[in-house]
C-alpha positions as CSV (number, residue, x, y, z in Angstrom):
1,M,-71.6,44.4,-26.2
2,V,-71.4,40.5,-27.3
3,I,-70.3,42.0,-30.7
4,A,-67.5,43.9,-28.9
5,S,-66.5,41.2,-26.8
6,R,-66.2,39.1,-29.8
7,A,-64.1,41.7,-31.3
8,W,-61.8,41.7,-28.4
9,I,-60.9,38.1,-28.3
10,F,-60.1,37.9,-32.2
11,G,-58.0,41.4,-31.4
12,V,-56.6,39.5,-28.6
13,F,-55.5,36.0,-30.3
14,R,-54.3,37.9,-33.5
15,L,-51.9,40.1,-31.2
16,C,-50.8,37.0,-29.1
17,N,-50.1,35.2,-32.8
18,L,-47.7,38.2,-33.7
19,I,-45.8,38.1,-30.7
20,W,-45.4,34.5,-30.5
21,M,-44.2,34.4,-34.2
22,R,-41.9,37.3,-33.5
23,G,-40.5,35.1,-30.8
24,C,-40.0,32.1,-33.0
25,G,-38.4,34.3,-35.7
26,I,-40.2,32.8,-38.4
27,D,-42.4,33.7,-41.2
28,S,-44.8,35.9,-38.7
29,M,-47.3,37.3,-41.6
30,R,-47.7,33.7,-43.6
31,C,-48.3,32.0,-39.9
32,H,-50.3,35.2,-38.7
33,V,-52.6,34.9,-41.3
34,T,-53.1,31.2,-41.3
35,K,-53.5,30.8,-37.4
36,T,-56.0,34.1,-38.2
37,A,-58.5,32.3,-40.4
38,Q,-58.6,29.0,-38.1
39,I,-59.9,31.5,-35.3
40,R,-61.8,33.3,-37.4
41,R,-63.5,29.8,-38.5
42,A,-64.0,28.7,-35.1
43,G,-65.4,31.9,-34.1
44,S,-68.1,31.8,-36.8
45,L,-68.8,28.0,-35.8
46,F,-69.7,29.2,-32.6
47,I,-71.9,32.1,-33.5
48,E,-73.5,30.0,-36.3
49,A,-74.5,27.2,-34.0
50,G,-76.2,29.5,-31.4
51,L,-74.1,27.9,-28.1
52,P,-74.6,29.3,-25.1
53,R,-72.2,31.7,-24.1
54,V,-70.4,29.7,-21.8
55,S,-69.1,27.8,-24.8
56,L,-67.4,31.0,-25.7
57,F,-65.3,30.5,-22.7
58,A,-64.2,27.1,-23.5
59,V,-63.2,28.4,-27.2
60,L,-61.4,31.1,-25.6
61,F,-59.7,28.7,-23.3
62,A,-58.7,26.0,-26.0
63,L,-57.5,28.5,-28.1
64,T,-55.1,29.6,-25.6
65,C,-53.6,26.6,-24.6
66,S,-52.8,25.4,-28.4
67,A,-51.7,28.7,-28.9
68,S,-49.3,28.2,-26.3
69,L,-48.5,24.6,-27.1
70,S,-47.9,25.7,-30.9
71,F,-45.3,28.6,-29.4
72,G,-43.1,26.1,-28.0
73,Q,-43.0,23.7,-30.6
74,E,-42.6,26.1,-33.1
75,L,-39.7,28.0,-31.2
76,T,-37.8,24.6,-30.4
77,A,-37.7,23.8,-34.0
78,A,-36.6,27.2,-35.2
79,T,-33.8,27.3,-32.7
80,T,-32.6,23.7,-32.8
81,S,-30.0,23.7,-35.3
82,D,-28.7,27.4,-33.8
83,S,-28.4,26.1,-30.5
84,A,-26.7,22.6,-31.5
85,S,-23.8,24.4,-32.7
86,A,-23.3,27.4,-30.2
87,A,-20.6,27.1,-27.9
88,P,-20.4,27.7,-25.1
89,Q,-24.1,27.0,-24.3
90,T,-25.9,29.6,-22.2
91,P,-28.3,28.0,-19.4
92,T,-32.0,27.5,-20.0
93,F,-34.6,29.5,-18.1
94,A,-35.3,26.9,-16.2
95,E,-31.9,26.4,-15.2
96,A,-31.1,30.0,-14.5
97,I,-33.9,30.1,-11.7
98,P,-32.7,30.4,-8.4
99,P,-33.7,28.3,-5.8
100,E,-37.2,29.6,-4.6
101,S,-40.3,27.5,-3.2
102,K,-42.4,27.0,-6.2
103,R,-45.7,27.5,-4.1
104,I,-46.7,29.4,-1.1
105,F,-48.4,27.5,1.7
106,G,-48.1,24.6,-0.5
107,F,-51.1,25.9,-3.4
108,I,-50.0,29.7,-4.2
109,P,-48.2,30.0,-7.4
110,N,-45.1,31.2,-6.7
111,Y,-43.1,31.4,-10.5
112,R,-42.5,34.9,-11.0
113,T,-40.6,35.6,-7.5
114,W,-37.0,36.3,-8.0
115,P,-34.7,36.8,-4.7
116,S,-32.8,40.1,-6.2
117,R,-32.0,41.9,-9.1
118,T,-28.2,41.2,-8.6
119,N,-26.8,40.6,-11.9
120,Y,-30.0,41.4,-13.6
121,K,-30.7,39.6,-17.0
122,P,-33.9,40.6,-18.8
123,L,-36.4,37.5,-20.1
124,S,-36.7,36.7,-23.5
125,A,-40.5,36.6,-24.9
126,K,-40.3,32.6,-24.7
127,E,-39.1,32.9,-20.9
128,K,-42.3,35.6,-20.6
129,F,-44.6,32.9,-21.9
130,E,-43.3,30.2,-19.8
131,I,-43.9,32.3,-16.4
132,A,-47.3,32.7,-17.7
133,R,-48.1,29.1,-18.3
134,Q,-46.5,27.8,-15.0
135,D,-48.7,30.1,-13.1
136,S,-51.8,29.4,-15.1
137,F,-52.0,25.6,-15.1
138,D,-50.6,25.1,-11.7
139,R,-52.5,23.0,-9.3
140,G,-52.7,26.0,-7.1
141,T,-54.8,28.1,-9.6
142,V,-57.2,25.2,-9.7
143,V,-57.8,25.5,-6.1
144,L,-58.0,29.3,-6.2
145,A,-60.5,29.1,-8.9
146,A,-62.6,26.6,-7.1
147,A,-62.3,28.8,-4.1
148,F,-63.8,32.1,-6.2
149,A,-66.6,29.8,-7.6
150,A,-67.5,28.5,-4.3
151,D,-67.7,32.4,-3.3
152,A,-69.7,33.2,-6.6
153,Q,-72.0,30.2,-5.8
154,L,-72.6,30.8,-2.5
155,T,-73.6,34.8,-3.1
156,N,-75.5,34.1,-6.2
157,A,-72.9,36.4,-8.2
158,N,-74.2,35.1,-11.5
159,P,-77.8,34.0,-11.3
160,S,-77.9,32.8,-15.0
161,F,-75.2,30.4,-14.5
162,G,-78.0,28.3,-12.2
163,E,-78.1,26.3,-9.1
164,G,-76.3,23.2,-8.0
165,A,-73.7,21.2,-9.5
166,K,-74.2,22.5,-12.8
167,G,-73.9,26.3,-11.9
168,Y,-70.9,25.6,-9.7
169,A,-69.4,24.0,-12.9
170,H,-70.2,27.4,-15.0
171,N,-68.9,29.5,-12.2
172,F,-65.8,27.3,-11.7
173,G,-65.1,27.3,-15.6
174,T,-65.3,31.2,-15.6
175,S,-63.2,31.8,-12.5
176,Y,-60.3,29.9,-14.2
177,G,-60.7,31.6,-17.2
178,D,-60.3,34.7,-15.4
179,F,-56.8,33.7,-13.5
180,V,-55.7,31.9,-17.4
181,I,-56.2,34.9,-19.4
182,G,-55.1,37.6,-16.4
183,N,-51.9,35.6,-16.2
184,Y,-51.3,35.6,-20.1
185,M,-52.1,39.3,-20.8
186,S,-50.0,40.6,-17.6
187,E,-47.3,38.4,-17.5
188,A,-46.5,37.7,-21.3
189,V,-48.6,39.5,-23.9
190,F,-48.1,42.9,-22.5
191,P,-44.6,42.5,-21.2
192,T,-43.4,41.5,-24.6
193,L,-45.1,44.1,-26.5
194,L,-43.9,46.8,-23.8
195,H,-40.6,45.1,-22.8
196,Q,-41.3,45.2,-19.3
197,D,-40.2,42.3,-16.6
198,P,-42.9,40.6,-15.4
199,R,-41.1,38.8,-12.0
200,Y,-41.6,40.2,-8.9
201,F,-37.9,41.2,-7.4
202,R,-38.0,40.6,-3.8
203,R,-36.5,43.4,-1.4
204,G,-35.6,41.3,1.6
205,I,-34.1,44.0,3.3
206,G,-35.3,47.2,5.7
207,S,-38.4,47.4,8.2
208,G,-41.1,45.4,7.7
209,A,-43.3,48.6,6.4
210,S,-40.8,49.5,3.9
211,R,-40.9,46.2,2.6
212,L,-44.7,46.1,2.8
213,G,-45.0,49.3,0.9
214,Y,-42.4,48.1,-1.8
215,A,-44.8,45.0,-2.4
216,V,-47.5,47.1,-2.5
217,G,-46.0,49.5,-5.0
218,Q,-44.7,46.7,-7.5
219,I,-48.5,46.7,-8.5
220,F,-47.9,50.1,-10.3
221,W,-44.1,50.3,-10.8
222,T,-42.1,47.5,-12.3
223,H,-38.8,47.1,-14.1
224,T,-38.2,47.3,-17.7
225,D,-35.8,44.8,-19.8
226,S,-33.1,47.4,-19.7
227,D,-33.5,47.4,-15.8
228,R,-35.2,50.5,-15.3
229,T,-38.2,51.5,-13.5
230,Q,-41.3,52.3,-15.1
231,F,-45.2,52.4,-14.7
232,N,-46.6,49.0,-14.6
233,Y,-48.8,49.1,-18.0
234,S,-48.5,45.3,-18.3
235,E,-50.2,45.0,-14.9
236,I,-53.0,47.6,-15.5
237,L,-53.4,47.1,-19.0
238,G,-53.3,43.2,-18.9
239,N,-55.9,43.1,-16.1
240,S,-58.0,45.8,-17.7
241,T,-57.9,43.4,-21.0
242,A,-58.9,40.3,-19.1
243,V,-61.8,42.0,-17.4
244,A,-63.1,43.2,-21.0
245,V,-62.8,39.8,-22.6
246,S,-64.6,38.4,-19.5
247,N,-67.4,40.5,-20.3
248,A,-68.3,37.7,-22.7
249,Y,-68.8,35.0,-20.6
250,Y,-70.6,37.1,-17.5
251,P,-74.0,38.0,-19.0
252,D,-74.8,39.4,-15.7
253,Q,-71.8,41.6,-15.1
254,R,-71.5,43.5,-18.2
255,S,-72.2,47.3,-16.6
256,V,-69.1,49.8,-16.3
257,S,-69.3,49.7,-12.4
258,N,-69.1,45.6,-12.4
259,S,-65.9,45.7,-14.7
260,A,-64.5,48.4,-12.6
261,M,-64.9,46.3,-9.3
262,K,-63.5,43.1,-11.2
263,L,-60.6,45.1,-12.2
264,G,-60.0,46.5,-8.6
265,M,-60.3,42.9,-7.1
266,Q,-57.9,41.5,-9.6
267,L,-55.4,44.3,-8.7
268,G,-55.9,43.7,-5.1
269,V,-55.4,39.9,-5.7
270,D,-52.1,40.4,-7.4
271,M,-51.2,43.2,-4.5
272,A,-51.7,40.5,-2.0
273,S,-49.8,37.9,-3.6
274,N,-47.0,40.4,-3.9
275,V,-46.9,40.9,0.0
276,L,-46.7,37.1,0.4
277,K,-43.7,36.9,-2.0
278,E,-41.8,39.1,-0.1
279,F,-42.3,38.0,3.3
280,W,-42.6,34.3,2.7
281,P,-39.1,33.6,3.3
282,D,-39.4,34.8,6.8
283,V,-43.0,33.1,7.2
284,S,-41.4,29.9,5.9
285,R,-38.2,30.3,8.5
286,K,-40.5,30.6,11.3
287,F,-42.5,27.6,10.6
288,R,-39.2,25.5,9.8
289,K,-38.2,26.6,12.9
290,H,-41.1,25.8,15.1
291,R,-41.2,22.2,13.4
292,Q,-37.5,21.7,14.5
293,Q,-38.7,22.7,17.9
294,V,-41.5,20.2,18.6
295,A,-39.5,17.9,16.7
296,G,-36.6,18.3,19.3
297,N,-38.9,18.2,22.1
């Protein structure tokens, strides 16, 4: 199982490299060979050193961060000369985002939400990776990871992690890793490969029941880059890949039943997130109206 998990990790990062190089429009084969060699060397050092499995999470996390930064830097360098002479200039992704609260209840990340599909425009590979980066490194994600880690610590879900501060730190690191890997797989890697849109397009009209059904259904159905409806392969395959990779740093939860439970939990979290995104403007208006009434009194 450990060997299989390492193979998954190397495979995932080779896949990420190819996608990033494709988005950069540069010599993908040359960069792919160089970066893959670096990843293999890092993995070899990890194996030869005989470090505990939690260190594998640290390696995985560091590679994810460095690869994400590398992607942004290479893309900027590759497109600077073209964008400087282009006229008229098209708005950047950040400029094109409609006004939308970045967080729900002040801490739940809300970067994927789009008010509607009116005047639909597909996202580039860079924009999909930007959404994944924002969701992964938002302070709200850290808070959620801390909450999940506390629950795991209280229920002793991972006995091998130990107790006390060391055990909690281990639980926190793995919980945060689950969020980061899941976000990148379901919001960037697979959407880029399969030409699917990772955003949640709010319905905003109709009865409460119809909107609830729409929000839940978006876990299984999504929109393609050509604005067609399609089964949400990115959500299912992305989170399945994240669960498979997580077996490398969850030695107590490597059974098929545990993996299925983790996948179901992740899909449930994303489903609840969609419901919050759908009804957040309504809830926010009620809070604002209540505050205004209190201030008026």
